[in-house]
C-alpha positions as CSV (number, residue, x, y, z in Angstrom):
1,M,-25.2,221.0,150.4
2,F,-23.3,222.7,147.6
3,N,-19.6,223.4,147.5
4,G,-19.1,227.2,147.5
5,S,-16.0,227.1,145.4
6,R,-17.9,225.6,142.4
7,K,-18.0,228.1,139.5
8,Y,-20.7,228.5,136.9
9,S,-19.9,229.7,133.4
10,P,-22.1,232.6,132.1
11,L,-24.7,231.8,129.3
12,P,-23.7,232.5,125.7
13,S,-24.6,235.8,124.4
14,S,-25.9,234.5,121.0
15,P,-27.1,231.3,119.3
16,S,-24.1,231.4,117.0
17,S,-21.6,231.5,119.8
18,S,-23.5,228.6,121.6
19,R,-23.3,226.5,118.4
20,A,-19.6,227.3,118.1
21,S,-18.9,226.4,121.7
22,S,-20.9,223.2,121.5
23,S,-19.2,222.2,118.3
24,S,-15.8,222.9,119.8
25,S,-16.7,221.1,122.9
26,S,-18.0,218.1,121.0
27,S,-14.9,218.0,118.8
28,S,-12.6,218.2,121.8
29,S,-14.6,215.5,123.7
30,S,-14.7,213.3,120.6
31,S,-11.0,213.7,120.1
32,S,-10.3,213.0,123.7
33,L,-12.1,209.6,123.4
34,P,-10.1,206.5,122.5
35,A,-10.3,205.4,118.9
36,A,-11.9,202.1,120.0
37,L,-14.9,204.0,121.7
38,R,-15.6,206.3,118.8
39,R,-18.3,204.8,116.4
40,S,-18.2,205.8,112.8
41,P,-21.4,206.4,110.8
42,R,-20.7,203.4,108.7
43,A,-20.6,201.1,111.7
44,L,-24.0,202.7,112.8
45,Q,-25.5,201.8,109.3
46,R,-24.3,198.3,109.7
47,H,-25.9,198.1,113.1
48,S,-29.2,199.3,111.9
49,S,-29.2,197.0,108.9
50,L,-28.5,194.0,111.2
51,L,-31.5,195.1,113.4
52,A,-33.7,195.3,110.3
53,Q,-32.6,191.9,109.2
54,Y,-33.4,190.4,112.6
55,S,-36.7,192.2,112.7
56,S,-37.8,190.8,109.3
57,L,-36.7,187.3,110.3
58,L,-38.7,187.4,113.5
59,E,-41.8,188.5,111.6
60,S,-41.6,185.4,109.5
61,Y,-41.7,183.1,112.5
62,T,-44.9,181.8,114.1
63,E,-45.5,182.0,117.8
64,G,-44.7,178.3,118.3
65,E,-41.4,178.6,116.2
66,I,-40.4,181.7,118.3
67,R,-40.8,179.7,121.5
68,Q,-38.9,176.8,120.1
69,L,-36.1,179.3,119.0
70,I,-36.0,180.8,122.5
71,S,-35.7,177.4,124.2
72,A,-33.0,176.3,121.6
73,L,-31.0,179.5,122.2
74,V,-31.2,179.0,126.0
75,E,-30.1,175.4,125.6
76,R,-27.2,176.3,123.2
77,Y,-26.1,179.2,125.5
78,S,-26.0,176.8,128.6
79,Q,-24.0,174.3,126.6
80,A,-21.6,177.0,125.3
81,M,-21.0,178.2,128.9
82,N,-20.4,174.8,130.2
83,S,-17.9,174.1,127.4
84,G,-15.9,177.2,127.6
85,G,-18.1,180.1,126.8
86,H,-17.8,180.4,123.0
87,E,-20.0,182.8,121.2
88,L,-23.0,181.4,119.3
89,P,-25.1,183.1,116.5
90,L,-28.2,184.7,117.8
91,F,-30.4,183.4,115.1
92,P,-30.0,180.5,112.8
93,R,-29.8,181.0,109.0
94,A,-33.0,180.8,107.0
95,G,-31.5,178.0,104.9
96,S,-30.8,175.8,107.9
97,R,-34.3,176.5,109.2
98,R,-35.8,175.2,105.9
99,K,-33.6,172.2,106.0
100,R,-34.8,171.3,109.5
101,A,-38.4,171.8,108.5
102,R,-37.8,169.5,105.5
103,A,-36.1,166.9,107.8
104,R,-39.0,167.1,110.2
105,H,-41.6,166.3,107.5
106,K,-39.9,163.5,105.6
107,P,-42.5,160.7,105.1
108,C,-42.1,157.3,106.7
109,A,-39.7,155.1,104.7
110,L,-37.4,152.2,104.8
111,K,-33.7,152.8,105.3
112,E,-30.7,150.6,105.8
113,L,-27.3,150.7,107.5
114,E,-24.3,148.3,107.6
115,V,-23.3,147.5,111.1
116,S,-21.5,144.9,113.0
117,V,-23.3,142.3,115.0
118,S,-21.7,143.7,118.2
119,E,-23.3,147.1,117.5
120,L,-26.8,145.6,117.5
121,G,-26.9,145.6,121.2
122,L,-28.2,142.1,121.5
123,G,-25.4,140.7,123.6
124,Y,-23.5,139.0,120.8
125,E,-19.7,139.5,120.3
126,S,-19.0,139.2,116.6
127,D,-17.1,141.2,113.9
128,E,-19.4,140.1,111.2
129,T,-21.4,142.9,109.5
130,V,-25.2,142.7,108.6
131,L,-27.4,145.0,106.8
132,F,-29.8,146.5,109.3
133,R,-33.0,148.0,107.8
134,Y,-35.1,150.3,109.8
135,C,-38.1,152.7,109.6
136,S,-37.6,156.4,109.7
137,G,-39.8,159.5,109.0
138,T,-43.0,161.3,110.2
139,C,-46.6,160.3,109.9
140,E,-48.4,163.7,109.8
141,A,-50.3,162.6,106.7
142,A,-51.6,159.5,108.4
143,V,-53.3,161.3,111.4
144,R,-56.8,159.9,111.8
145,S,-59.9,161.1,113.8
146,Y,-58.7,158.7,116.5
147,D,-55.4,160.5,116.9
148,L,-57.1,164.0,117.1
149,S,-59.7,162.8,119.7
150,L,-57.0,161.1,121.8
151,K,-55.0,164.4,121.7
152,S,-57.9,166.4,122.7
153,M,-58.7,163.9,125.7
154,R,-55.2,164.2,126.9
155,S,-55.1,168.0,126.7
156,R,-58.4,168.1,128.6
157,R,-56.8,165.7,131.2
158,R,-59.6,163.1,130.7
159,I,-56.8,160.6,130.2
160,K,-54.1,161.2,132.8
161,K,-52.2,158.0,133.9
162,E,-52.3,155.8,130.8
163,K,-49.3,156.0,128.5
164,V,-50.9,156.6,125.1
165,R,-49.6,157.9,121.8
166,A,-51.7,160.6,120.2
167,R,-50.1,160.4,116.8
168,P,-49.2,157.5,114.4
169,C,-45.7,156.2,114.6
170,C,-43.3,155.0,111.7
171,R,-42.8,151.3,112.6
172,P,-42.2,148.0,110.6
173,L,-45.2,146.4,109.1
174,A,-43.2,143.3,108.2
175,Y,-39.7,142.0,109.0
176,D,-37.0,140.6,106.8
177,D,-35.6,137.1,106.8
178,D,-33.7,135.7,109.8
179,V,-30.1,136.7,110.1
180,S,-27.4,134.1,110.9
181,F,-23.8,134.7,111.9
182,L,-20.8,133.3,113.9
183,D,-19.8,135.0,117.2
184,A,-16.2,135.6,118.3
185,Y,-16.1,132.0,119.8
186,N,-17.2,130.4,116.5
187,R,-20.7,129.7,117.8
188,Y,-23.6,130.0,115.3
189,Y,-26.6,132.1,116.1
190,T,-29.9,133.0,114.1
191,V,-31.8,136.1,115.0
192,N,-35.3,136.6,113.7
193,E,-37.3,139.9,113.2
194,L,-34.1,141.9,113.1
195,S,-34.5,144.1,110.1
196,A,-37.6,145.8,108.8
197,K,-38.9,144.8,105.4
198,E,-41.8,147.2,105.1
199,C,-42.6,150.4,107.0
200,G,-45.8,152.1,107.7
201,C,-47.6,154.5,110.1
202,V,-49.2,152.6,113.0
């Protein structure tokens, strides 16, 4: 099994000689390594500080947020690999996380946007622009007992096939005046209930 020509070096006679031989061997082995493979103590300190930052960041997340983070990372990784494999940061910045949280919890409000008639998607060809008002935001503060009970019935699978919404939605409560315009063929049209006038959680 063993090669008979293999030689074994004798054990060192004293601890000092063993320390000297180990230091000389380590220095010779470290000097034989390429410069790119040798890690300086400063690089190790940076690595440990990064690990500490990531650990403290993960402790600030809840279990649901960690699941969302993992799914977002998997999705971004697959998108990056499909688009050429560019590297993406492992964790989002805390500032961007707070911005997303504020964006998710903006209350329901009326907003407006200037668009062309062709962009409305109603089948009209016209370069005229109109002021399109729409409703945007969340309705977390408007959750009622009905919404909580409906969510519970869905989680218990008491309601299976029906398409029901278990939370209020930001929708128009009233619509603005009718909008009239000329299309690309000089034909006159009037569209009703196009823009929102008042928004609410329904």
